[in-house]
Phi, psi and omega in degrees: 000114177293148179256138178273157171305129182098350181295140174272128185228165172235153172281142179264357180203166171293135182239121181285131186263318181249148179292155185304321184269350180301310183296315181298325175292334182259002177080018181254158171290154183177183001284170181264132177240151166263134187282149177301140179095347181298132184263150180203184180233130177291125180249357177174165180209149178209141173289133182250133179267159174097352178055227181275004180266327190296319183290313175297326180295317176297322179291321175300309178300325179296320183293321185265352179298133176084355183266136178263120177249151174291160185305319183296313179297325183292325176297314181295320177300315180296316177302313183294319176299318177295322179294321180295319177297310182297320179297317179295321179291325182267346186261021177080002177274002184278347178288163179274170174209159182272136175243130182255141174262124185233133172257122185266161182305330181275003177096348179289144172236124177243137181246144174097008182295131180287152179300324182286355176272354185235155171216159181298145180260000000 
């Protein structure tokens, strides 16, 4: 069930906000999660292309950006990246899905929340 802007929603699961290694690099406990049941208001929605491949691919690109690899390693990384793209396009992950932006009661705003992670409040 799509949610309109202004709809009151709750999280149906714990949602991880920070990456596993982000807190460790800064010497803080972590990762940070928003708890199941946290209430919020939908402030926007957008169809996201790429299905389940786009987010992991962006994270992969972020990790290897700016790193200098020898030609052999660079070739392996490019091959891996192309395989991920092909797998997503052939595995039904190429379709779009709606990602919601939600402002929660605690002040956090998350963008890209999947519909099945939310329920009406």
